[in-house]
C-alpha positions as CSV (number, residue, x, y, z in Angstrom):
1,X,30.2,103.3,88.0
2,X,27.9,105.1,85.6
3,X,26.2,104.5,82.3
4,X,25.0,106.5,79.3
5,X,22.5,104.2,77.5
6,X,21.7,104.3,73.8
7,X,19.1,102.5,71.8
8,X,21.4,101.7,68.9
9,X,23.9,98.9,68.8
10,X,27.4,100.1,69.3
11,X,30.3,98.2,67.8
12,X,33.2,97.9,70.2
13,X,36.1,100.2,69.2
14,X,39.7,98.9,68.7
15,X,40.6,100.9,71.8
16,X,38.4,101.9,74.7
17,X,40.1,105.4,74.5
18,X,39.1,108.0,72.0
19,X,42.7,109.1,71.4
20,X,46.3,108.5,72.8
21,X,45.9,111.8,74.7
22,X,42.7,110.4,76.2
23,X,44.5,107.4,77.4
24,X,47.2,109.6,79.0
25,X,44.5,111.7,80.7
26,X,43.0,108.5,82.3
27,X,46.4,107.2,83.3
28,X,47.1,110.6,85.0
29,X,43.9,110.6,87.1
30,X,44.5,106.9,87.9
31,X,47.9,107.7,89.3
32,X,46.5,110.6,91.3
33,X,43.8,108.3,92.8
34,X,46.5,105.8,93.8
35,X,48.5,108.5,95.4
36,X,45.4,109.6,97.4
37,X,44.9,106.2,99.0
38,X,45.7,106.3,102.6
39,X,47.4,102.9,102.7
40,X,50.4,101.2,101.1
41,X,49.6,99.9,97.7
42,X,51.2,96.8,96.0
43,X,50.8,96.2,92.3
44,X,50.9,93.1,90.2
45,X,50.1,91.9,86.7
46,X,48.2,88.6,86.2
47,X,47.6,86.8,82.9
48,X,44.1,85.5,82.3
49,X,42.4,83.8,79.3
50,X,40.8,87.2,78.5
51,X,44.0,89.3,78.8
52,X,46.5,90.8,81.2
53,X,45.0,92.2,84.4
54,X,46.6,94.9,86.6
55,X,46.0,94.4,90.3
56,X,46.1,96.8,93.2
57,X,46.5,95.2,96.7
58,X,46.3,96.8,100.1
59,X,46.3,95.4,103.6
60,X,48.4,92.8,105.4
61,X,50.1,90.3,103.0
62,X,48.8,87.4,105.0
63,X,45.4,88.8,105.8
64,X,42.1,87.2,104.7
65,X,42.0,87.8,100.9
66,X,39.0,89.8,99.6
67,X,38.4,90.5,95.9
68,X,37.2,94.0,95.2
69,X,35.6,95.0,91.9
70,X,35.2,98.6,90.9
71,X,32.6,100.4,88.9
72,X,32.3,100.8,85.1
73,X,33.5,103.8,83.2
74,X,35.6,104.7,86.3
75,X,39.0,103.7,87.7
76,X,39.9,101.0,90.2
77,X,41.6,103.3,92.8
78,X,38.7,105.7,92.9
79,X,36.3,103.2,94.5
80,X,39.0,101.1,96.2
81,X,39.3,104.1,98.5
82,X,35.8,103.4,99.8
83,X,37.0,100.2,101.5
84,X,40.5,100.9,102.7
85,X,39.1,100.9,106.2
86,X,39.1,97.1,105.9
87,X,42.8,97.0,105.2
88,X,43.7,96.7,108.8
89,X,42.6,93.1,108.8
90,X,42.0,92.0,105.2
91,X,44.1,91.7,102.1
92,X,42.1,93.6,99.5
93,X,42.9,92.3,95.9
94,X,41.4,94.8,93.5
95,X,41.8,94.2,89.8
96,X,41.4,96.8,87.0
97,X,38.4,95.4,85.2
98,X,39.4,94.4,81.7
99,X,37.8,96.6,79.1
100,X,37.5,99.5,81.6
101,X,39.8,102.5,82.2
102,X,43.0,101.4,83.9
103,X,46.0,99.2,83.1
104,X,44.4,95.9,82.2
105,X,43.7,94.6,78.7
106,X,41.1,96.5,76.8
107,X,39.1,93.4,76.0
108,X,35.4,94.1,76.3
109,X,33.4,91.0,77.2
110,X,29.7,90.1,76.6
111,X,28.2,91.4,79.8
112,X,25.6,88.6,79.8
113,X,28.0,85.8,78.9
114,X,30.5,83.7,80.9
115,X,33.5,85.8,80.1
116,X,33.5,87.8,83.4
117,X,33.0,84.7,85.4
118,X,35.9,83.0,83.6
119,X,38.1,86.1,84.3
120,X,37.3,86.0,88.0
121,X,38.0,82.3,88.2
122,X,41.4,82.9,86.5
123,X,42.2,85.6,89.1
124,X,41.3,83.3,92.0
125,X,43.5,80.6,90.5
126,X,46.4,83.0,90.1
127,X,46.3,83.7,93.8
128,X,45.8,80.0,94.7
129,X,42.3,80.7,96.1
130,X,39.6,78.1,95.9
131,X,37.1,80.8,97.0
132,X,37.0,84.3,98.6
133,X,34.7,86.9,99.9
134,X,34.0,89.6,97.3
135,X,32.9,93.3,97.2
136,X,31.5,94.8,94.1
137,X,30.7,98.4,93.5
138,X,28.1,99.2,90.8
139,X,29.4,97.4,87.6
140,X,31.6,95.3,89.8
141,X,28.5,93.8,91.5
142,X,27.3,92.6,88.1
143,X,30.7,90.9,87.6
144,X,30.2,89.1,90.9
145,X,26.7,87.9,89.8
146,X,28.1,86.7,86.5
147,X,30.7,84.7,88.5
148,X,28.0,83.4,90.7
149,X,26.1,82.2,87.6
150,X,29.2,80.4,86.3
151,X,31.1,79.2,89.4
152,X,29.1,79.8,92.5
153,X,31.4,77.7,94.7
154,X,34.2,80.3,94.2
155,X,32.4,83.0,96.2
156,X,32.4,82.7,100.0
157,X,30.1,85.7,100.5
158,X,29.4,88.9,98.5
159,X,28.8,92.5,99.4
160,X,27.1,94.4,96.6
161,X,27.3,98.2,96.8
162,X,25.1,100.5,94.7
163,X,24.8,97.4,92.6
164,X,24.4,96.8,88.9
165,X,23.2,93.3,88.1
166,X,19.5,93.7,89.0
167,X,18.4,96.0,86.2
168,X,17.9,99.7,86.4
169,X,15.4,102.1,87.8
170,X,13.0,104.7,86.1
171,X,14.2,106.4,83.0
172,X,13.9,110.0,84.1
173,X,16.6,110.1,86.8
174,X,19.0,108.4,84.4
175,X,18.3,111.0,81.7
176,X,19.1,113.7,84.2
177,X,22.6,112.2,84.2
178,X,22.8,111.0,80.7
179,X,21.8,114.1,78.7
180,X,24.3,116.5,80.3
181,X,26.9,113.7,80.2
182,X,26.6,113.4,76.5
183,X,26.7,117.2,76.0
184,X,29.7,117.4,78.3
185,X,31.5,114.8,76.2
186,X,31.4,117.0,73.2
187,X,31.4,120.5,74.7
188,X,33.5,120.1,77.8
189,X,31.7,122.9,79.7
190,X,32.2,122.9,83.5
191,X,28.5,123.7,84.1
192,X,27.5,120.5,82.3
193,X,29.9,118.5,84.4
194,X,28.4,120.1,87.5
195,X,25.0,118.9,86.4
196,X,26.2,115.4,86.0
197,X,27.9,115.4,89.4
198,X,25.0,116.9,91.1
199,X,22.8,114.0,90.1
200,X,25.2,111.1,90.8
201,X,27.7,112.2,93.4
202,X,26.5,112.8,97.0
203,X,29.2,115.3,97.9
204,X,31.0,116.3,94.6
205,X,33.2,118.8,96.4
206,X,34.5,116.2,98.9
207,X,37.0,114.6,96.6
208,X,38.6,116.3,93.6
209,X,39.7,112.8,92.3
210,X,36.1,111.9,91.7
211,X,35.4,115.0,89.6
212,X,38.7,114.6,87.6
213,X,38.0,110.9,87.0
214,X,34.4,111.4,85.8
215,X,35.4,114.3,83.6
216,X,38.3,112.4,82.0
217,X,36.1,109.3,81.4
218,X,33.2,111.2,79.9
219,X,35.6,113.1,77.5
220,X,38.0,110.3,76.6
221,X,36.6,106.8,77.0
222,X,34.3,104.9,74.7
223,X,31.7,104.4,77.5
224,X,30.3,101.0,78.4
225,X,26.6,101.1,77.7
226,X,25.5,97.8,79.2
227,X,26.2,96.0,82.5
228,X,26.4,92.4,83.7
229,X,23.2,90.9,85.1
230,X,22.0,87.5,86.3
231,X,18.5,86.2,86.7
232,X,17.0,83.8,89.3
233,X,17.5,80.7,87.2
234,X,21.2,81.5,86.7
235,X,21.7,82.1,90.4
236,X,19.8,79.0,91.6
237,X,23.0,77.2,92.7
238,X,24.5,80.3,94.4
239,X,24.0,79.8,98.1
240,X,26.7,82.1,99.6
241,X,25.4,84.9,101.9
242,X,24.9,88.2,100.1
243,X,24.5,91.7,101.4
244,X,23.1,94.6,99.2
245,X,23.8,98.2,100.0
246,X,21.6,100.6,97.9
247,X,21.8,104.4,97.9
248,X,18.5,106.2,98.6
249,X,18.9,108.7,95.7
250,X,20.8,106.6,93.2
251,X,19.6,107.6,89.7
252,X,20.7,104.3,88.2
253,X,19.9,101.6,90.8
254,X,17.4,103.0,93.3
255,X,16.5,100.8,96.3
256,X,12.8,100.4,95.5
257,X,13.7,98.9,92.1
258,X,16.7,96.7,92.8
259,X,16.1,95.4,96.3
260,X,12.9,93.5,95.4
261,X,14.7,92.0,92.4
262,X,17.6,91.0,94.6
263,X,15.2,89.2,96.9
264,X,13.7,87.4,94.0
265,X,17.0,86.3,92.5
266,X,19.5,85.7,95.3
267,X,18.9,82.5,97.3
268,X,20.6,83.8,100.5
269,X,20.1,87.5,100.6
270,X,21.0,87.9,104.3
271,X,21.2,91.7,104.5
272,X,19.9,94.8,102.8
273,X,20.7,98.4,103.7
274,X,19.4,101.6,102.3
275,X,21.9,104.5,102.6
276,X,19.9,107.5,103.4
277,X,20.4,110.7,101.3
278,X,23.2,109.0,99.4
279,X,23.6,109.0,95.6
280,X,25.4,106.6,93.3
281,X,28.9,107.8,94.4
282,X,28.8,107.8,98.1
283,X,29.9,110.5,100.4
284,X,32.9,109.9,102.7
285,X,30.4,109.3,105.5
286,X,28.5,106.8,103.4
287,X,31.7,105.0,102.4
288,X,32.6,104.7,106.1
289,X,29.2,103.3,107.0
290,X,29.3,100.7,104.2
291,X,32.8,99.6,105.2
292,X,31.8,99.0,108.8
293,X,28.6,97.2,107.7
294,X,30.7,95.0,105.4
295,X,33.1,94.3,108.2
296,X,30.2,93.0,110.3
297,X,28.8,91.0,107.4
298,X,32.2,89.3,106.8
299,X,32.5,88.5,110.5
300,X,29.1,86.8,110.9
């Protein structure tokens, strides 16, 4: 969901958590986020070639399956909440991304390699799905693009929301998030957290789960510093319809940077939408607008 970039090469830790207490803190905010979902939640564990994967599922058991991928350095239920408006008709299958906070294996894959695509293929196979529509939020969009590069036939259509996968925007807006985030990591001062939230969250006061999740991740997780991406050559065989939803004031993936790249790389970019006055983490109003737009996109 958010990134703190560094110029040096970081060796992946044995655990993505900085301490056992940090793991517990993330498990606590995860559980709170699940409790806040306004729908019944089913949970399941799936084995994949890259490790065990924890799945949240909402919506009718026999509804149209849709795979939903959350943002990096954040938890699955925090952004699954954005799309529960689809759960009247669709069966949303939302895995905890491996190597990210949650209950899946802590395996961290090469963001530019085939690992994420292989992982998604294994998930589809586990649910006996040849293909499915997919929704990706931030880092999750990059995972969909890596899947499109490896196994394009497994994606029926893709909705990419505040998407990673097409590079980043200018450095200055990212620094306005990254510098206070790094300081908060070590100092833990609320005013530093407020600075982070003011730059990346549209309405920070609207959902305490967002504040608690970001705070816990910044303090206790060995943050992911890269994100999956795919270029035009890798996506040449990917012919499924794609919709991109970009937030006007996103410090990471601003529309004027990513939408032209998406047009250059995605063969069938059928829809683009700029969410006015929204930041990287959408307001409840923004979430509702995107959900309804995705519903229309899926039904065309």
